[in-house]
C-alpha positions in Angstrom: -17.0 -16.6 15.4 -18.8 -13.4 16.0 -17.6 -10.3 14.4 -18.6 -6.7 15.0 -19.2 -4.3 12.2 -16.4 -1.7 11.9 -17.1 1.9 13.1 -16.4 3.2 9.6 -17.3 1.8 6.2 -14.6 0.3 4.1 -14.7 1.1 0.4 -12.8 -1.1 -2.1 -12.1 0.6 -5.4 -10.6 -1.0 -8.5 -9.3 1.5 -11.0 -7.5 1.3 -14.3 -5.3 3.4 -16.5 -2.5 4.0 -14.0 0.1 3.7 -16.8 -1.9 6.2 -18.9 -1.6 8.9 -16.2 -3.6 7.6 -13.2 -6.8 8.3 -15.1 -9.1 5.8 -13.3 -8.1 7.0 -9.9 -8.2 10.6 -10.9 -11.8 10.1 -12.2 -12.9 8.4 -8.9 -11.0 11.0 -6.7 -12.8 13.8 -8.6 -16.2 12.0 -8.7 -16.3 9.7 -5.6 -19.4 7.7 -4.8 -19.2 9.1 -1.3 -18.2 12.6 -0.2 -14.4 12.9 -0.4 -14.4 14.3 3.1 -15.7 10.9 4.4 -12.7 9.1 2.9 -10.3 9.1 5.9 -7.4 7.3 4.3 -6.3 5.3 1.2 -4.1 2.1 1.1 -3.1 1.5 -2.4 -2.2 -2.1 -3.3 -0.4 -2.4 -6.6 2.2 -4.9 -7.6 3.5 -6.6 -4.5 6.4 -8.9 -5.4 5.2 -12.2 -3.9 8.2 -14.4 -4.8 9.7 -14.8 -1.4 8.7 -14.8 2.3 9.1 -11.0 2.9 10.3 -9.8 6.3 9.2 -6.2 5.9 6.8 -4.0 4.0 7.3 -0.6 2.5 4.5 2.0 2.7 5.5 4.7 0.3 4.4 8.0 1.6 4.0 6.8 5.2 6.5 9.3 6.5 4.0 12.1 5.6 1.1 11.0 7.9 0.0 9.0 10.9 -0.8 6.1 8.5 2.8 5.0 9.3 1.7 4.1 12.8 -1.3 2.1 11.4 0.9 0.2 8.9 3.6 -0.4 11.6 1.0 -1.8 14.0 -0.7 -4.0 11.4 2.6 -5.4 10.0 3.9 -5.9 13.5 1.0 -8.1 14.4 2.3 -10.5 11.7 6.0 -10.3 12.7 6.8 -7.9 9.9 8.7 -4.6 10.0 7.8 -1.3 8.3 10.9 -0.1 6.4 11.5 3.3 5.1 11.4 4.1 1.4 14.5 2.5 -0.1 14.3 4.4 -3.3 13.4 8.1 -2.3 15.1 9.4 -5.5 12.4 7.5 -7.6 9.5 9.5 -6.1 7.3 6.4 -6.0 4.8 8.1 -3.7 3.6 10.4 -6.5 3.5 7.7 -9.2 0.6 5.5 -8.4 -3.2 5.6 -8.0 -3.3 6.7 -4.3 -1.7 10.0 -5.4 -4.9 11.3 -6.9 -6.5 11.0 -3.4 -3.5 12.8 -1.9 -4.2 15.6 -4.3 -7.7 15.8 -2.7 -6.2 16.0 0.8 -6.6 12.3 1.8 -3.7 10.8 3.7 -2.5 7.8 1.6 0.1 5.1 1.4 1.2 2.7 -1.3 1.9 -0.6 0.3 4.3 -3.2 -1.2 6.3 -6.2 0.1 9.7 -5.2 1.3 13.2 -6.0 0.2 14.2 -8.3 3.0 13.4 -12.0 3.4 12.4 -13.8 6.5 15.1 -16.3 5.5 18.3 -14.1 5.8 20.1 -16.5 3.4 17.8 -15.4 0.6 19.2 -12.5 -1.4 16.1 -10.7 -2.7 17.9 -8.2 -4.9 18.2 -10.6 -7.9 14.7 -11.8 -7.4 13.2 -8.3 -7.5 15.5 -7.1 -10.3 14.8 -10.3 -12.3 11.0 -9.8 -11.9 11.3 -6.1 -13.0 13.5 -6.9 -16.0 11.8 -10.1 -17.1 8.1 -9.8 -16.2 7.1 -6.3 -15.1 4.4 -5.0 -17.5 4.9 -8.1 -19.7 2.6 -11.0 -20.6 4.9 -13.3 -18.6 3.6 -11.7 -15.4 1.1 -14.4 -14.7 0.2 -17.3 -12.4 3.1 -19.4 -13.8 5.6 -17.3 -11.8 6.8 -19.0 -8.6 4.4 -17.1 -6.4 5.0 -17.7 -2.7 1.4 -18.2 -1.5 2.4 -18.0 2.2 3.8 -14.5 1.5 0.6 -13.7 -0.4 -1.5 -14.8 2.5 0.6 -12.7 5.0 0.4 -9.6 2.7 -3.4 -10.0 2.5 -3.7 -10.4 6.3 -1.5 -7.3 6.9 -3.7 -5.3 4.5 -6.9 -6.6 6.2 -5.5 -5.5 9.5 -4.7 -2.0 8.2 -8.3 -1.8 7.1 -9.6 -3.0 10.4 -7.5 -0.5 12.3 -8.5 2.4 10.1 -12.1 1.4 10.2 -12.2 1.2 14.0 -9.8 4.0 15.1 -11.8 6.9 16.6 -9.3 9.4 15.1 -8.8 10.0 11.4 -5.3 9.7 9.9 -3.7 13.1 9.7 -0.8 14.7 7.8 2.2 15.5 9.9 2.4 19.1 10.9 4.1 21.2 8.2 4.2 18.3 5.7 4.3 19.4 2.1 1.4 17.1 1.1 -0.7 18.2 4.0 -0.1 21.9 3.3 -0.9 21.6 -0.4 
């Protein structure tokens, strides 16, 4: 099949040191390989729980900018909903690598798999809690876990679609008027 190049470049950045204070993303955000003004948006992918066929995604921080529309459109094209932040009291939006770009004025989201399953008979709470208690930041978080590769493929496709939309949209993502992060 024939593909057209996107209108904008897409930059993939792998950083380290999140648990040590977001040091890798801070370094890149402060010393980008392209002018920071040319980075229109950031989609952070960190730790999707791929243990069930998810029915929704959560884009932490999406309520702050027009990136919510982009994520909603991309997820919807794969029959997946965009759900609001289920843990607002945990301030997840300011605790991962995308936040260093937010501090530079770049609209950003942190995308993870959601907490609902396509199969309504699957209770995801014990799956998620079990992963967090037994495997999160532990050597057992490896390929021996019961990874749902169908879910992984869907998550990958949704993210690729977000990138495609961002790269081809004539308008840059913007902060919502009056939003705290857009003001600061």
